[in-house]
DSSP file (Angstrom, degrees, kcal/mol; ACC not computed):
  #  RESIDUE AA STRUCTURE BP1 BP2  ACC     N-H-->O    O-->H-N    N-H-->O    O-->H-N    TCO  KAPPA ALPHA  PHI   PSI    X-CA   Y-CA   Z-CA
    1    1 A M              0   0    0      0, 0.0     2,-0.3     0, 0.0    17,-0.3   0.000 360.0 360.0 360.0 128.0  128.0  124.9   66.2
    2    2 A L        -     0   0    0     15,-0.1     2,-0.5    13,-0.0    15,-0.2  -0.690 360.0-161.9 -91.6 143.1  128.7  124.6   62.6
    3    3 A K  E     -A   16   0A   0     13,-2.6    13,-3.4    -2,-0.3     2,-0.4  -0.991   9.3-150.4-123.3 123.5  127.5  126.9   59.9
    4    4 A V  E     -A   15   0A   0     -2,-0.5     2,-0.3    11,-0.2    11,-0.2  -0.839  12.8-164.5 -98.7 133.8  127.5  125.7   56.3
    5    5 A N  E     -A   14   0A   0      9,-2.8     9,-1.9    -2,-0.4     2,-0.4  -0.893   6.7-171.3-118.2 140.0  128.0  128.5   53.6
    6    6 A D  E     +A   13   0A   0     -2,-0.3     2,-0.3     7,-0.2     7,-0.2  -0.969  13.4 172.7-140.3 116.7  127.3  128.0   50.0
    7    7 A Y  E >>> +A   12   0A   0      5,-2.8     5,-1.7    -2,-0.4     4,-0.7  -0.781  52.0  21.5-122.4 162.4  128.3  130.7   47.5
    8    8 A F  G >45S-     0   0    0     -2,-0.3     3,-1.0     1,-0.2    -1,-0.2   0.837 130.1 -51.9  46.5  50.2  128.4  131.3   43.7
    9    9 A E  G 345S-     0   0    0      1,-0.3    -1,-0.2    -3,-0.2    -2,-0.1   0.851 110.7 -49.2  61.1  41.8  125.8  128.5   42.8
   10   10 A G  G <45S+     0   0    0     -3,-0.7    -1,-0.3     2,-0.3    -2,-0.2   0.475 112.5 113.4  84.2   2.7  127.7  125.9   44.9
   11   11 A K  T <<5S+     0   0    0     -3,-1.0    20,-2.8    -4,-0.7     2,-0.4   0.686  80.0  41.8 -84.6 -12.6  131.2  126.6   43.4
   12   12 A V  E   <S+AB   7  30A   0     -5,-1.7    -5,-2.8    18,-0.2     2,-0.3  -0.997  71.0 173.2-130.5 127.3  132.3  127.8   46.8
   13   13 A K  E     +AB   6  29A   0     16,-1.9    16,-2.9    -2,-0.4     2,-0.3  -0.992   2.2 176.4-140.7 138.5  131.4  126.1   50.1
   14   14 A S  E     -AB   5  28A   0     -9,-1.9    -9,-2.8    -2,-0.3     2,-0.5  -0.962  23.8-145.7-136.3 154.9  132.6  126.7   53.7
   15   15 A I  E     -AB   4  27A   0     12,-3.1    12,-2.3    -2,-0.3     2,-0.3  -0.997  23.9-161.5-115.8 128.0  132.0  125.5   57.0
   16   16 A G  E     +AB   3  26A   0    -13,-3.4   -13,-2.6    -2,-0.5     2,-0.3  -0.787  18.2 155.8-115.8 152.0  132.3  128.2   59.7
   17   17 A F  E     - B   0  25A   0      8,-2.6     8,-2.6    -2,-0.3     2,-0.4  -0.967  38.7-111.4-165.8 160.4  132.7  127.7   63.4
   18   18 A E  E     - B   0  24A   0    -17,-0.3     2,-0.5    -2,-0.3     6,-0.2  -0.900  25.2-165.6-109.4 139.6  134.1  129.6   66.5
   19   19 A N  E >>  - B   0  23A   0      4,-2.5     4,-3.0    -2,-0.4     3,-0.7  -0.977  21.0-135.0-125.6 125.7  137.3  128.3   68.1
   20   20 A G  T 34 S+     0   0    0     -2,-0.5    -1,-0.1     1,-0.2     4,-0.1   0.817 103.1  41.6 -58.0 -31.9  138.1  129.6   71.6
   21   21 A S  T 34 S+     0   0    0      2,-0.1    -1,-0.2     1,-0.1    -3,-0.0   0.686 129.4  24.4 -87.6 -14.8  141.7  130.2   70.8
   22   22 A T  T <4 S-     0   0    0     -3,-0.7     2,-0.2     1,-0.3    -2,-0.2   0.474  95.3-140.1-126.6  -7.8  141.4  131.7   67.3
   23   23 A G  E  <  +B   19   0A   0     -4,-3.0    -4,-2.5    69,-0.1     2,-0.3  -0.551  62.5   4.7  82.7-148.3  137.9  133.2   67.3
   24   24 A K  E    S+B   18   0A   0     69,-0.4    69,-2.4    -6,-0.2     2,-0.3  -0.579  75.5 156.4 -75.7 130.9  135.6  132.9   64.3
   25   25 A V  E     -BC  17  92A   0     -8,-2.6    -8,-2.6    -2,-0.3     2,-0.3  -0.944  23.8-159.4-145.4 165.9  137.0  130.9   61.3
   26   26 A S  E     -BC  16  91A   0     65,-2.5    65,-3.0    -2,-0.3     2,-0.4  -0.985   4.8-154.8-153.8 149.2  135.8  129.1   58.5
   27   27 A V  E     +BC  15  90A   0    -12,-2.3   -12,-3.1    -2,-0.3     2,-0.3  -0.923  31.5 146.4-122.1 139.7  137.4  126.3   56.2
   28   28 A G  E     -BC  14  89A   0     61,-2.2    61,-2.1    -2,-0.4     2,-0.4  -0.953  39.2-113.2-161.6 179.1  136.3  125.8   52.5
   29   29 A V  E     -BC  13  88A   0    -16,-2.9   -16,-1.9    -2,-0.3     2,-0.4  -0.994  13.8-159.1-127.3 136.0  136.8  124.9   48.9
   30   30 A M  E     -BC  12  87A   0     57,-2.8    57,-2.8    -2,-0.4   -18,-0.2  -0.948  14.1-148.9-110.8 133.6  136.6  127.0   45.7
   31   31 A L        -     0   0    0    -20,-2.8    52,-0.2    -2,-0.4    54,-0.1  -0.534  48.6 -63.7 -85.9 160.9  136.1  125.2   42.5
   32   32 A P  S    S+     0   0    0      0, 0.0     2,-0.3     0, 0.0    52,-0.2  -0.124  93.2  89.5 -44.6 141.9  137.6  126.7   39.2
   33   33 A G  E    S-F   83   0B   0     50,-2.7    50,-2.7    -3,-0.1     2,-0.4  -0.943  74.4 -85.5 152.6-177.7  136.1  130.0   38.5
   34   34 A E  E     +F   82   0B   0     -2,-0.3     2,-0.3    48,-0.2    48,-0.2  -0.994  45.8 176.2-131.8 137.4  136.3  133.9   39.1
   35   35 A Y  E     -F   81   0B   0     46,-2.9    46,-2.8    -2,-0.4     2,-0.5  -0.935  25.4-148.1-137.7 157.6  134.8  135.3   42.1
   36   36 A I  E     -F   80   0B   0     -2,-0.3     2,-0.3    44,-0.2    44,-0.2  -0.967  21.0-169.1-128.8 117.7  134.4  138.7   44.0
   37   37 A F  E     -F   79   0B   0     42,-2.7    42,-2.1    -2,-0.5     2,-0.4  -0.713   7.8-152.0-103.1 155.0  134.2  138.5   47.8
   38   38 A N  E     -F   78   0B   0     -2,-0.3     2,-0.3    40,-0.2    40,-0.3  -0.986  11.2-149.8-124.1 136.6  133.2  141.4   50.2
   39   39 A T        -     0   0    0     38,-3.2    38,-0.1    -2,-0.4    37,-0.1  -0.795  20.6-174.7-109.0 151.9  134.4  141.6   53.7
   40   40 A D  S    S+     0   0    0     -2,-0.3    36,-0.3     1,-0.2    -1,-0.2   0.778  83.3  22.8 -92.3 -48.4  132.8  143.1   56.9
   41   41 A N  S    S-     0   0    0     34,-0.2    -1,-0.2     1,-0.1    36,-0.2  -0.672 102.6 -79.6-112.8 169.5  135.7  142.6   59.1
   42   42 A P        -     0   0    0      0, 0.0    52,-2.0     0, 0.0     2,-0.3  -0.464  52.5-160.4 -65.5 144.2  139.5  142.1   58.4
   43   43 A E  E     -ED  73  93A   0     30,-2.1    30,-2.2    50,-0.2     2,-0.5  -0.936  19.1-152.6-127.5 153.1  140.3  138.6   57.3
   44   44 A E  E     -ED  72  92A   0     48,-2.7    48,-2.7    -2,-0.3     2,-0.4  -0.989  18.8-164.0-124.0 118.6  143.3  136.4   57.1
   45   45 A M  E     -ED  71  91A   0     26,-2.8    26,-2.7    -2,-0.5     2,-0.5  -0.883   5.5-170.1-110.5 133.6  143.2  133.7   54.3
   46   46 A T  E     -ED  70  90A   0     44,-2.8    44,-1.9    -2,-0.4     2,-0.3  -0.972  19.3-135.1-123.0 120.2  145.5  130.8   54.2
   47   47 A V  E     - D   0  89A   0     22,-2.4    21,-3.1    -2,-0.5    42,-0.3  -0.576  21.2-178.6 -75.4 132.8  145.7  128.5   51.2
   48   48 A I  E     -     0   0A   0     40,-2.9     2,-0.3     1,-0.4    41,-0.2   0.887  68.4  -4.6 -95.4 -59.0  145.7  124.9   52.3
   49   49 A T  E    S+ D   0  88A   0     39,-1.2    39,-1.2    18,-0.1    -1,-0.4  -0.975 115.5  14.6-135.2 155.5  145.9  123.1   49.0
   50   50 A G  S    S-     0   0    0     -2,-0.3    17,-0.7    37,-0.2     2,-0.3  -0.592  85.9 -80.8  84.9-155.4  145.9  124.5   45.4
   51   51 A S  E     -G   66   0B   0     34,-0.3    33,-0.4    -2,-0.2     2,-0.4  -0.994  24.7-147.5-154.2 147.8  146.4  128.0   44.6
   52   52 A L  E     -G   65   0B   0     13,-2.7    13,-3.2    -2,-0.3     2,-0.6  -0.983   7.3-151.8-119.0 130.4  144.6  131.3   44.4
   53   53 A K  E     -GH  64  82B   0     29,-2.5    29,-2.7    -2,-0.4     2,-0.4  -0.920  31.6-172.8 -98.2 114.1  145.2  134.2   42.1
   54   54 A V  E     -GH  63  81B   0      9,-3.3     9,-2.8    -2,-0.6     2,-0.8  -0.874  30.9-159.4-124.2 135.8  144.1  137.3   44.0
   55   55 A L  E     - H   0  80B   0     25,-2.9    25,-1.6    -2,-0.4     7,-0.1  -0.899  28.1-152.0-109.8 102.7  143.6  141.0   43.3
   56   56 A L    >   -     0   0    0     -2,-0.8     3,-1.6     5,-0.4    23,-0.1  -0.330  25.2-108.4 -75.3 158.2  143.7  142.7   46.7
   57   57 A P  T 3  S+     0   0    0      0, 0.0    -1,-0.1     0, 0.0    22,-0.1   0.833 117.7  37.3 -53.9 -35.7  141.8  145.9   47.3
   58   58 A T  T 3  S+     0   0    0      2,-0.0     2,-0.3     0, 0.0    -2,-0.0   0.330 101.2  95.3-100.8   7.3  145.0  148.1   47.4
   59   59 A A    <   -     0   0    0     -3,-1.6     3,-0.1     1,-0.1     4,-0.0  -0.646  53.4-161.7-105.4 156.4  147.0  146.3   44.7
   60   60 A N  S    S+     0   0    0     -2,-0.3     2,-0.3     1,-0.1    -1,-0.1   0.603  79.2  56.1 -95.3 -23.8  147.3  147.0   40.9
   61   61 A D  S    S-     0   0    0     -7,-0.0    -5,-0.4    -5,-0.0     2,-0.1  -0.892  86.6-111.8-120.8 145.7  148.6  143.6   40.1
   62   62 A W        -     0   0    0     -2,-0.3     2,-0.4    -7,-0.1    -7,-0.2  -0.465  30.8-156.3 -67.9 140.9  147.3  140.1   40.6
   63   63 A Q  E     -G   54   0B   0     -9,-2.8    -9,-3.3    -2,-0.1     2,-0.4  -0.944   9.1-138.2-119.7 141.7  149.2  137.8   43.2
   64   64 A I  E     -G   53   0B   0     -2,-0.4     2,-0.5   -11,-0.3   -11,-0.2  -0.828  16.4-163.8-101.0 136.7  149.3  134.2   43.2
   65   65 A F  E     -G   52   0B   0    -13,-3.2   -13,-2.7    -2,-0.4     2,-0.1  -0.987   9.9-165.6-125.7 123.9  149.1  132.5   46.7
   66   66 A E  E >   -G   51   0B   0     -2,-0.5     3,-2.4   -15,-0.2   -19,-0.3  -0.387  41.0 -51.7 -97.9 178.8  150.0  128.8   47.1
   67   67 A A  T 3  S+     0   0    0    -17,-0.7   -19,-0.2     1,-0.3    -1,-0.2  -0.253 127.3  17.1 -55.3 131.4  149.6  126.1   49.6
   68   68 A G  T 3  S+     0   0    0    -21,-3.1    -1,-0.3     1,-0.3     2,-0.2   0.209  98.5 121.1  89.5 -11.5  150.8  127.5   53.0
   69   69 A Q    <   -     0   0    0     -3,-2.4   -22,-2.4   -22,-0.1     2,-0.3  -0.601  46.6-151.2 -90.1 153.8  150.7  131.2   52.0
   70   70 A V  E     +E   46   0A   0     -2,-0.2     2,-0.3   -24,-0.2   -24,-0.2  -0.874  13.6 179.5-124.7 143.1  148.7  133.8   53.7
   71   71 A F  E     -E   45   0A   0    -26,-2.7   -26,-2.8    -2,-0.3     2,-0.4  -0.969  16.5-141.7-138.0 159.5  147.1  137.1   52.6
   72   72 A H  E     -E   44   0A   0     -2,-0.3     2,-0.4   -28,-0.2   -28,-0.2  -0.955   6.8-160.1-123.3 142.0  145.1  139.7   54.5
   73   73 A I  E     -E   43   0A   0    -30,-2.2   -30,-2.1    -2,-0.4     2,-0.1  -0.950  22.8-120.8-119.2 142.0  142.0  141.8   53.4
   74   74 A A    >   -     0   0    0     -2,-0.4     3,-0.7   -32,-0.2   -35,-0.2  -0.352  37.9 -90.2 -74.1 155.2  140.9  145.0   55.1
   75   75 A K  T 3  S+     0   0    0      1,-0.2   -34,-0.2    -2,-0.1    -1,-0.2  -0.212 105.8  18.3 -64.5 164.5  137.6  145.4   56.5
   76   76 A E  T 3  S+     0   0    0    -36,-0.3     2,-0.2     1,-0.2    -1,-0.2   0.829 104.1 110.1  49.6  40.4  134.7  146.7   54.5
   77   77 A S    <   -     0   0    0     -3,-0.7   -38,-3.2   -36,-0.2     2,-0.3  -0.731  59.5-127.5-132.8-177.9  136.5  146.0   51.2
   78   78 A K  E     -F   38   0B   0    -40,-0.3     2,-0.4    -2,-0.2   -40,-0.2  -0.955  16.4-169.5-127.7 149.4  136.3  143.6   48.2
   79   79 A F  E     -F   37   0B   0    -42,-2.1   -42,-2.7    -2,-0.3     2,-0.4  -0.999  17.1-131.3-143.7 145.9  138.8  141.3   46.5
   80   80 A D  E     -FH  36  55B   0    -25,-1.6   -25,-2.9    -2,-0.4     2,-0.4  -0.786  21.2-166.4 -98.8 137.3  138.8  139.4   43.3
   81   81 A V  E     -FH  35  54B   0    -46,-2.8   -46,-2.9    -2,-0.4     2,-0.4  -0.985  10.9-168.9-129.5 138.9  139.8  135.8   43.1
   82   82 A Q  E     -FH  34  53B   0    -29,-2.7   -29,-2.5    -2,-0.4     2,-0.5  -0.992   9.7-170.2-120.9 125.5  140.6  133.5   40.2
   83   83 A V  E     +F   33   0B   0    -50,-2.7   -50,-2.7    -2,-0.4   -31,-0.1  -0.969  16.0 177.9-122.2 130.7  140.9  129.8   40.8
   84   84 A S  S    S+     0   0    0     -2,-0.5    -1,-0.1   -33,-0.4   -32,-0.1   0.599  74.5  23.9-100.8 -22.2  142.3  127.3   38.2
   85   85 A E  S    S-     0   0    0    -34,-0.4   -34,-0.3   -54,-0.1    -1,-0.2  -0.957 102.8 -75.6-141.6 155.9  142.0  124.1   40.4
   86   86 A P        -     0   0    0      0, 0.0     2,-0.4     0, 0.0   -55,-0.2  -0.328  59.3-170.4 -49.4 129.7  140.0  123.0   43.3
   87   87 A T  E     -C   30   0A   0    -57,-2.8   -57,-2.8   -37,-0.1     2,-0.3  -0.991  17.6-147.5-139.8 132.0  141.6  124.9   46.3
   88   88 A A  E     -CD  29  49A   0    -39,-1.2   -40,-2.9    -2,-0.4   -39,-1.2  -0.754  22.8-178.6 -94.1 142.6  141.1  124.6   50.0
   89   89 A Y  E     -CD  28  47A   0    -61,-2.1   -61,-2.2    -2,-0.3     2,-0.4  -0.899  23.5-144.6-140.0 158.4  141.4  127.7   52.2
   90   90 A L  E     -CD  27  46A   0    -44,-1.9   -44,-2.8    -2,-0.3     2,-0.5  -0.999  18.6-163.4-120.3 126.9  141.2  128.7   55.9
   91   91 A C  E     -CD  26  45A   0    -65,-3.0   -65,-2.5    -2,-0.4     2,-0.5  -0.970   3.5-164.4-113.3 128.2  139.7  132.2   56.7
   92   92 A R  E     -CD  25  44A   0    -48,-2.7   -48,-2.7    -2,-0.5     2,-0.7  -0.959  13.7-145.0-108.0 126.8  140.3  133.8   60.1
   93   93 A Y  E     - D   0  43A   0    -69,-2.4   -69,-0.4    -2,-0.5   -50,-0.2  -0.837  24.5-155.3 -95.4 111.8  137.9  136.7   60.8
   94   94 A L        -     0   0    0    -52,-2.0   -71,-0.0    -2,-0.7   -72,-0.0  -0.340  24.7 -82.3 -85.4 166.8  139.9  139.2   62.8
   95   95 A A              0   0    0      1,-0.2    -1,-0.1   -54,-0.1   -72,-0.0  -0.303 360.0 360.0 -66.7 154.4  138.8  141.8   65.2
   96   96 A K              0   0    0    -55,-0.1    -1,-0.2    -3,-0.1   -21,-0.1   0.508 360.0 360.0 -65.3 360.0  137.6  145.2   63.8
């Protein structure tokens, strides 16, 4: 079953699904802008195309993640994202 998600007035969209081998995942696109995301569970984000400038919860400095790069976010936290070009991503929701 596919679940379509729409955030930030349509500037971030994703399609979520469950995969037997990887569990719960979503794939989406972020349009240029600045966003704050909250997590319930740990997440693994992979940039597919484009790039994301991210301020992780435990970091003091922004980091840039480009296509093929991965970053992790702890459960029950928030992270800031700046997007300068349309960017596709894959999010894996990890076990608690």
